[in-house]
N, C-alpha and C positions, 0 to 999 in steps of 0.2 A: 504494500500499500503506499502510496505517495506520502512522504513525510509530513509535508504541510497539510495534507488532507487528514491524516491521522491526529495532528495537533489541534486542527478544528473540531474533530470529533470529540477529542478528550476535553476540549474546553466546554463543548455544547453538554457533554455529559456531567462535567463539574458544576456548570450552572444549573442543569436540572436537579442535581443533588441539593445544592444550595436553596433553590426555590422550593422545593418540597419540604425540605428540613425547616426552612424558615416559616413557611406556612403553617406546618404542624405545630412548631414550637409557638407561633402566635396564637393559634387556636388552643393549644394546650395550656399556654399561660393564662389566656383569658378565662378559660374553664376553671383553672386553679385559683384565680383571684375571685371570681364569682362564686365559687363554692366556699371559700373561706368568708368572704364579706356576707353571704348568705347564711352561714352559721352564726356569725357574730351578730348580724341583724336579728335572727330568729331568737338570740338569747335574752334580748330585752323583754319579750313577751314570755318566753319559755320559763324564767325564773321571777319575773315581776308582772305577770298577767293581772294577778288580782289587784294591783296597785293602780291600774287604769280603770277609766269609766266603765262600769259593767255593761251599759247599753252598747258599747262599741266592742269591748274585748272580754265580755263575760263568757263567751262561747269557748275561750282556750282555758279557762282555769281548771276544768275537770281533766284537761288532756295535756296539763303542763308536763307532767314525766315523759309522755311520748315525744312532745317536741324538744325536751332536754336531751333524750336519746338521739334525735335527728340533729341537734347541735353537735353532739360528740362525734357522730358519724360523718357529718360535714366538715368538721376540722380535721379529722383523721384523713378521709379521703382528699382534702385539699392539700395537706401537707405531702401525702404520698404522691399526689399530681405534680407538685413542685419538684420533687426528686426525680419524677420520670421525664419532665420537661427538661431538666439539667442533663439527664442521661441521653435524651434525643440530641440536644446541642453537642454533646461530646462525641456522639456516633456509637453509643453503647447499643449492641444488638438486642438487648433484652427490653429495651424501651417499649417495643410495640406490645408485647404481652402485658406489660405493667400498665401502660396506657389504656389497654382494653379492659382490664379488671377494674381500675379505679374509676374510670369513666362511667362504666356500668353501675359502680356502687353510688357515684356521686349523682348520676342521672336518676337512678332508682330511688334514692333518698328524696331528690327534689320532687319526682313525680309522685311519691307517696305523700309528701307534705302538701302538694297541690290538691291531691285527692282528699286528704283529710281536712284541709281549710276550706275547700269549696263544699264539701259535705256538711261541715258545721255551719258555715255561713250561708249555706243554700244559694250558692252562686255558680256560675260555669267553671268548669274545670280550668279552662285556659284564662280565666279571669282572676286567678289567685295570684296577684301581683304581691310583692316583686320576685317570688319564687319563680314564676312562669320565665321570666327573662334568663334566670340561671339555668332553667331546664332547656330552653331553646338553644343557649349557646353551647352546653353540654352535649345535647342531642346533635348539633351540627358538627361538632368536633368528632363525635363518635361515627357519624356517617362519612365524613371525610376520611377518618382512619380505615373504615371498612372499604371505601372506594380505593385507597392507596394500596391495599392488600391485594387487589386484582392482580393476577400474575403479570400481564403486560405492564401495567402501571407500575407495579412493584420493581420489575426488572429495571425499567427506564429510570426510576427515581434514584436508584442507588442505596436506598435506605437499608436493604438487607445486607449491605457490606459493612464491615466494622470500621469505624472512624479512627482518627489519630489521637482522640482524646482532647483535642484543641478546637471543638467546634465553636463557631460563632454564636454567642449567647447574647451578646450586647444589642444586636438588631431586634431580635424578637421580643427580648425583654423591654427594650426601650419602647417599642410600639405598644406593648402590653401595658406598660406603666401610662403611657399617654391615654390608652382607651379607658383604663380604670379610672385615672384621674378625671377624665372627661365624665364618666358615670357618676362619681361622687359629687362633682360640681353641679351637675343637671338632677341629682336625686330628688331635690325639693320639687321638681317639675314632674317626673314620671313616678314618683313613689307617693305624692300628696294624695291622690284620690283615695287610696287606702287607709290614710291616716289622718283624716279630717273628721273630728268629732264635734257636734255642736259648734260648728264654725271655727273650731281651734285645729290648726294644722300642726300636729305633733312633730312632724319631720322638721319644721322650721325652727324647733327647739334645738336641733343639732345642725343648723344652717351654717354657724360659724366654723365648727370643727370640719364638717363635710367640705366646704369650699377650700378651707386652709389646707386640709390634707389632700383634696383633689389637685390643688394647685402645686403643692410640693411633689406629688407623683407625676404630674405633667412636666414640671421642670426637670425632674430626675430622668424622665424618659427621653426628653428632648436633649438633655446633657449626654445621655449615653449614646444616642444617634449621632450627635455632633462629634463626640470623642471618637466612636467608631470610624465616621468619615475622614476625620483628621488623621487617625492612627493609619488608615488605608492609604492615604495620600503620601504620608511620610514613607511608608514601605515601598510604594511604588517609585517614589523618587529615589530611595535607596537602591532598588533593583535596577534603575536606569544608570545610576552612577557607577555601580559595579559592573554594568555590561559595557561602559565606555573604555 
């Protein structure tokens, strides 16, 4: 095979691996963050439901132990998914099985919480916000993971090949932090309908920490992306100088 053609094919293969690995890392990172945030968000009612107005949250009081268990499951699954995401960035082969297992656990816990909440509140299963957002993101990640495992896609993606242990974690993590920060900043908008009681928006009570932490996450994500781009340029300059 012509050497230049072989070089082009190898470059295309490397780009394909980077794209698939980056896309999966982004989705896994988003699922990780949403699973952990969902567990933390549920904790306020799982342990303090009896402290809120009974006309709005009285339905959860008899079922607080169940919601507490769901919090523990969510936290455990979220931490496990964080490890899996790092394994993916490193190129560890075991990431796929780990992602499959813990996405099913996280998604299953979210689905059961939606079912329990919708049944107790007598609303549509898909209207159980904000858990439904977490479920959608986790389900999307699981679907993409299953698509990637189709043999033709799997072979072209290069994900079945072991990495060098130095995968690019900055790019997907930076994008994930930006996405998570955006969700926190906009939480008073998309989470408010489920937390307004007698004209009082309980989400606005956390507006300052939500906006502050969201802005911090977005700044951190932007910093990672800028640093990654700067380091990439410096490496490219170093390669050019050595080639002279």
